[in-house]
Structure formats: structure tokens, C-alpha cells
C-alpha positions, 0 to 999 in steps of 0.5 A: 131160170134152171142152172144149166148145170146145178152139179158142182164140178169142184171136188172141194165144193161137193164137199161143202155142199154136202157138208152144209147139207149134213150140218143144216140136217143135223141141227133140224133134227137134233132140235127135235130131240133135244128140246124134250129132254130140257121141258121140266126145266122150262117148265121150272125156268118159265113159271108155266103148266103141261099146256105151256110144254105142249105148246113147246113142242108142238109150235115148232111142229104146227108151223112145220107140218102146215108149211113143210107142203109149200116148201118144195114149190117155193123153191122151184119158183125162187132156187133151191139154194135160195131157199134152203139157205134161207131156212138155216138162217132163219132157223139160226136166228129163232134158236137165238130168240129161243135162247133169249126167251125170259118168258114163255110168249119170246120162247114160243115166238122162237119155236115158231120161227124154226118151225117155219124155217124147218119146213125150207130145211128139211125137204130141202136137203134131199131136193140139193144132194139129188140135183148136186149128185145126178149118177145113181151110185153117187147119189145113193152113197151121199143120200145114205150118208145124209141118213146115217148123219140124222140117224146120229143127231137123234142118238145124241140129242137127248145126252147132249141135251141132257148134259147142256141142261144140268151144267149150262142151262137150258139157253144152251141147248138153243145156242149151239145151234147158233156156230153150226148155222153160221158154219152151213150158211157158209159153206152153203154159199161157197158150195151150193150152185143155185138150181129152179124150174118156176114153171113148175111151182104151184103155190097155193096160198089160199091153202097154205092159210087155211092149212096153218087156222085149222091146225092151228086152231084145233092144237089150241083146242086139244091143249085147252081141252088139258086145260079147262075141259072138253065142254069148255067154252074156249076149246069147244069154240077151237074145235068148231073153228078147226072142223070149219077151217078143215072143211073149207080147206078141203073146199078149197084143195078140190077146187084149185089147179094145183092143190097143196094137198092133192087130195086125188091121191086119197082115192087110191086105198094103199095111198089112204092106208099108208097115209094113216100109217105116216100119221099114226107114225108121228101120233104115237112113235114121235110124240112119245120122246114128249112123255118119256122125257116127263116120265123119267123125270118126274115120276121116276126122279131122273135128271136131265141127263139122266134122262137123256141117258136112258133115252138112247136106246130106243134111236139106237135101235131105230138107227141100226135096224133102219141101218140094216133094213135093206138086207131086211128087203131082201128076205121079207117083202116090204108090206110084211115089214111095215106091219111088223114095224106098226104093230111093235109100235102099238104092243111096246107102248100098251106094254108101258101102261104096266109101268109106274115109279118103281119099275127097274130102268132095265124093263123100260130100256127093253120095252125103249128098244121094241119101240125104236126097233119097230120105228125102224121099220116103220119108217123106209117101209112107210116111204116105199110103200107110198112111193109104191103106191102112186106114179112115178111123176108123182112121187115128189108130191106123195113124198111131201104129204107123207111128211106133213101128214107124220108131222101132223102126227106129232102135233096131234099127237102131243097136244091130245095125248098130252091132254088125256095125261093131264086130265086122268092124272088130275082125276086120280090125283083128286081122289088121292087128295079126297081120300087123304081128308084134303079139303078142296081136292080138286083144285090142288089136284089140278094146280100140282098137275099141271105144273108139278107144284108140291107146294099145293099139297103142302098140307100133306107131309113131303114124302106122301105129296111125292108119292101121290104125284109121281102115281098120278102122273104115272096113271096119267101116263098110262092113258096116254100111251093106251091111247098111241099103243092102240093107234099103232095095231090100228096101223097095223090092221089096216095094212094088213087088210090093204095089202099092195099088189103084188109087184108093187113093193120087192118081194121076199127072193 
């Protein structure tokens, strides 16, 4: 039953609710950026390869993108408070699993648990705030504060992650979630009132299972292609299974009464174009942090804490531009801002292909600022465009679809771009080793690139080995950034061709 008054009347309970939702969103968002800084450290500590690092990020993104569409119906049926607090508890337990992991498999299990929990926490936060603050003015104020607090976690993540990894060990980046999680649950239990709409809940269990299977198979196939080659049996089998799974998923979604993915929405060209842009946002911008962390540490040689500080300009630029988006939208129409955002993302990533181990950081920071500014324009403008392209009664479904596509974009971006990076780097290093007269150059290149292992190049002097490996990894980074940049520019070009109706978005005064 729906609570007759889901908004708490006691001001102290409202404060507790807001604090709980803010803190829950903080740790879920912090996890996105804080883990990336620790990737090279995790590689050494767990004796894993590049594919293992891809899975550390992708298993979280897989579970998040696959289950996020079911989060709303679960909250509607079983209670929004119950579902969201369950997400916080499970996320905290998953963080403890990650901190105690002694091998890659245990870490991946903990990350999967975090991803499932994040699917309940991230979309559920706005639902709780909207129900607790029905007055438009107070709702706008509290959601604005939530957006700022979430942006703060993105800024703090790289810095905090680098400091923790350098001074307290990689386990600390997960342990930090435990006290915050316990405090969040306590505040939420007291401050949040339960609400539900079971009559509107539309669960699609078969679609949910198929979404996990085809996305998982696709991710495995793309990562396996980097390990074993595109023509390998593992990669080919997984990619074929992904194609079959996707076909079955689309068949189910076309026939079920209340589908997990509303295919009818994609009949509108405007919605399809903005949905593709949302996917590209995840594929290019969100996935980039994985590659920036590896580039700064493994190519340019910075420590985790130094890397964390050097990533900050991107997130500061994103936060500043996003905070001023309302003013910009009063001067320029949202469609123009959206095109500009994706053009900035694409062009910034293409320019990153010019950077090497010796490139001064000031140039890299400048491009980080442009990339962050593009993201700060693209995120709110894409959200507004998606909302404007559907009827009001379908806005919740459209928002969930947009977020799922964005997370799926990050998932596929890390898998595909990571494979492009490793294969290109391996080819470049093998060629350089052959020219240096090293026997078994291909095997040595595979070992050195996949595990960042200079021991595989022991027949060379240390400086030469480091220079060759850094150069090869830089070349692999260039391949990944070129693909991401082209995707960003494709999204911008598509948005130029598919313009919204004049009345759909705010226009310049």
C-alpha cells in the first residue's frame, strides 16, 4: 500500500532523510572514480593482467547497467525505502568483500555485489527525494544539493583514492565505505517514510535474465579478444552467444506487456538519437577514467596519489559547467549545448592521441578541462532532451533507459577500448623487440603489455625496456582514444541531423 503521506513532517527526520540519500549517493558515485586510481596497484597486488583490470571495472558496470531498469519496479512493489536501504546494506557488504579479497575472483565477486546494490541505490535516490519533498521549490533545492554532493564525490574520488592507496593500501578504498554505509542505514531507518505503488510495478524476470546474459557474453567476448585474439574460440563463441542473447532479449521485450526495455520509445527518431548519445557518453567520457589512470601511471610514471591530483581538473570542469548549465540554457538552446558537449568530448579525445610519455602535464590538464567541460554540457542536456522527447507519463521509464544505456556504454567502452589498447600496444612492442633482435618477441610483448611486467624484457637493459614498454602502451592508449573520439563526434553529427521540435526544448530568449 502507498503511504498516505510519504513525506516526513518532523524537520529532523527530513534532515536525516536528506543526509542518508546524499551519503548513499556519495559512496555509490565515489566508487566509480576511486577504484580506477588503484588499478595498477591492484594489478601488482593480485598478480593479474589487463583483462583482469577490465573486469574489476566492468563487472560493476555490468551488474549496474543490467539491473538498473528493474530497480524502479522493485521499489514500487516492495517499498522504496526498503529497496533503497537494502541497496545500501548490500553495497556495504560488497565493499567489505572487496577489502578482504586475497585474489581476483573474490574481488570480482565483491564488485558484482556492489553493482547490483548500486542499481537499487542510484535511481532510488531521486525517487526518495521526490516523494519526501512534494513542494516544487523545496524539491528543486534538495535535488540541486544532491547533484552538487554527487559531483563533489567525483572530484574527491581520484584524490582520496590516490592518497589511500599510497598510505593505507588498496583495501582502504573499499573500507572507507563501511562506516559511511552504517551511518547511512541508521539515518535512513529513522528518517525515511515508506512508500510504494505495487499496482504500478512491472517486473520482467525473463527480460532481466536475458539482459544479464547477453551483456555478460558481449563483455567476455570483447575482453577475451584482447587476451586470445579476435579469431579465438573463446572470443568468437562469446560474441555469437551475445548476438543470440540480444536477439532473444529483443523478442521478449517486443512481446511482454510491460517490458524491461520499452522498444516503442525508439520509434521516435529524437529519442533514438539522444539515447545513442547517452550510450556514447558512457562509452567515451565515463570509460576514459580507466585509460587515463593507466596512462598517467604506466606511461608517464606518476604514483597513485600524484595521478589522483592530476585527474582533478576534469571533474572540476564537469562540476563547474554543470552547475552553470541553467544559466547557459537561458542564453543558448539546449540542443546547441548538447551538440557542443559531444563535439568537445570527441575532439578532446582525438587530441589525446598526440600525447606521449614526455608530454608536459599542463597540456594534458588543458585537455582534461575541455573534456570535463564537454561532459558538463552533455550530461544535463542529454537528460533534458530525453525527457522532452517522450510524454510526461513515460518520463520515468525514459530516464531509466537513458541511465542504463549510459552504464552499458561504459561497460562496452572499457571492454572494447581496452582490447584495442592491448592489441595495439602488443603489436607495437613486438615490432620494436624484433628490431632490437630479441627472440620470442611476440610472447615477450604479450607478457609485458598484459601484466606490465618488465621481467619479460629482462634481456634488455632496464631503461630501454621501460622506454619501449611505455611507448607501446602510449600507442595503445592512442588507439583507444581515437575510437572514443570518433564516437563522440559521431554522436555530435547525429544530433545535428536530428533536431528536436522547436517547442520541445528551451530556446534562447
